[in-house]
C-alpha positions, -999 to 999 in steps of 0.1 A, spaced: 533 -773 -755 536 -789 -721 510 -780 -696 515 -780 -659 496 -801 -635 479 -770 -618 467 -758 -652 452 -792 -660 434 -793 -627 421 -757 -632 409 -765 -666 392 -796 -655 373 -778 -627 362 -751 -651 344 -776 -672 324 -791 -644 287 -780 -644 273 -764 -613 240 -782 -619 253 -815 -609 244 -848 -625 208 -853 -634 196 -817 -623 187 -791 -648 184 -754 -644 146 -755 -645 146 -780 -617 168 -758 -596 145 -729 -602 115 -749 -593 131 -759 -560 139 -723 -552 104 -712 -561 89 -739 -538 112 -729 -510 101 -692 -515 64 -702 -515 69 -723 -483 86 -694 -467 58 -670 -476 33 -695 -462 52 -700 -430 58 -663 -423 21 -651 -423 12 -681 -401 39 -671 -376 28 -634 -378 -9 -645 -374 0 -666 -343 18 -636 -327 -11 -613 -336 -36 -638 -321 -15 -641 -289 -14 -603 -286 -51 -601 -292 -58 -628 -266 -36 -609 -241 -54 -577 -248 -88 -594 -244 -77 -610 -211 -65 -576 -199 -99 -560 -209 -118 -588 -191 -97 -583 -159 -104 -546 -160 -141 -553 -166 -142 -577 -136 -125 -551 -114 -149 -524 -124 -178 -547 -119 -166 -555 -83 -162 -518 -76 -197 -512 -90 -212 -539 -68 -194 -525 -37 -207 -490 -46 -242 -505 -50 -240 -521 -16 -229 -488 0 -257 -469 -17 -282 -495 -5 -269 -490 31 -271 -453 28 -307 -455 14 -317 -478 43 -302 -454 68 -320 -425 52 -353 -444 53 -348 -453 90 -339 -416 98 -370 -404 80 -391 -429 99 -377 -417 132 -383 -381 122 -418 -389 112 -424 -406 146 -409 -377 164 -429 -351 145 -463 -367 141 -467 -390 171 -440 -381 196 -450 -378 232 -484 -393 226 -497 -363 206 -477 -337 225 -449 -321 205 -417 -307 217 -433 -273 221 -455 -287 248 -425 -301 266 -405 -269 265 -436 -250 276 -440 -273 306 -403 -269 315 -406 -231 312 -436 -234 336 -414 -254 360 -389 -226 360 -415 -199 364 -434 -218 392 -401 -225 411 -391 -188 408 -425 -176 420 -425 -201 450 -389 -191 459 -398 -154 459 -427 -161 483 -403 -181 505 -378 -153 505 -404 -127 513 -417 -148 543 -381 -154 555 -374 -116 554 -405 -110 576 -394 -137 600 -359 -122 602 -372 -88 608 -397 -98 635 -372 -121 652 -347 -91 654 -374 -69 670 -382 -96 695 -346 -102 703 -342 -65 711 -371 -66 736 -365 -100 752 -339 -112 776 -325 -145 787 -337 -177 771 -365 -158 752 -339 -136 735 -319 -167 726 -349 -183 709 -355 -151 690 -319 -152 678 -323 -189 668 -353 -179 647 -332 -152 630 -304 -178 622 -330 -202 608 -343 -175 585 -307 -170 572 -305 -207 564 -337 -203 544 -321 -175 523 -291 -197 516 -312 -227 507 -332 -207 482 -301 -203 460 -311 -237 445 -337 -219 424 -312 -200 404 -291 -231 396 -321 -252 388 -335 -225 365 -302 -223 346 -301 -261 341 -337 -264 330 -332 -234 306 -303 -253 290 -325 -284 285 -352 -262 270 -327 -246 246 -314 -281 236 -350 -293 229 -357 -262 208 -325 -267 189 -336 -303 181 -370 -291 170 -354 -266 146 -332 -292 131 -361 -316 127 -381 -289 109 -351 -282 86 -347 -319 77 -384 -321 69 -380 -292 45 -349 -307 29 -369 -339 22 -399 -322 7 -419 -310 37 -446 -328 56 -462 -342 25 -433 -364 17 -436 -381 51 -472 -391 48 -464 -426 37 -434 -431 60 -440 -458 87 -439 -445 122 -430 -462 155 -458 -452 178 -450 -457 215 -483 -459 235 -489 -457 272 -512 -481 290 -532 -481 322 -530 -451 345 -501 -436 325 -524 -430 296 -547 -409 318 -520 -388 333 -515 -354 316 -498 -335 343 -506 -300 355 -523 -278 330 -506 -247 316 -521 -212 318 -531 -211 282 -547 -246 281 -584 -247 271 -610 -271 283 -592 -280 315 -610 -282 348 -596 -258 375 -592 -265 411 -623 -245 418 -643 -267 395 -631 -298 413 -639 -283 447 -674 -274 434 -680 -311 426 -674 -321 463 -693 -292 478 
């Protein structure tokens, strides 16, 4: 039977081995196994490299966050140190004000002296006004009995007494202003006492350094006029007795 050319070609191809010349099935399998092993060795290495890169990135991110928190902590520490320094300076000023202010005289002494100024000014003004009223009354009586130039001088005296009344208005204004100063000083004293209590009372200020401001020369000897309740103070009568 005659075979066609296409059949001959198909038959020839079907007899060709897929292994190729000189290569057995075992060799092919060995090559495939080696390729698989190589692939298995490469893939973990690539995965390990990616994991290591991710770990390094996370570590760097953690370090950046740590440095940021450290900088914030240092800034907070500096601020706390500044606050502590300000508190110590404030406590030192309070200790100076409370223990050695005014060369041993506290704010109570100052307010008492200002009160004495108001009281003394008020008493002197009342005496001046009383004397001016007498002058006004007597000058009016004289003006009614006199004539001519004498009557004119009596009227001038009456006008002068009126100016005295007007000038004495200063006492009221001065008293109000001094009273405001006294109230401000007492307010400061109260606040100082409260701050002392907040910081543990007087005992907590025993070791605080104080800025003592001393007076020298004649200023150290000047105490000013005595108050009514001062003890051990020589009166004017005592001084007069020394020269008699």
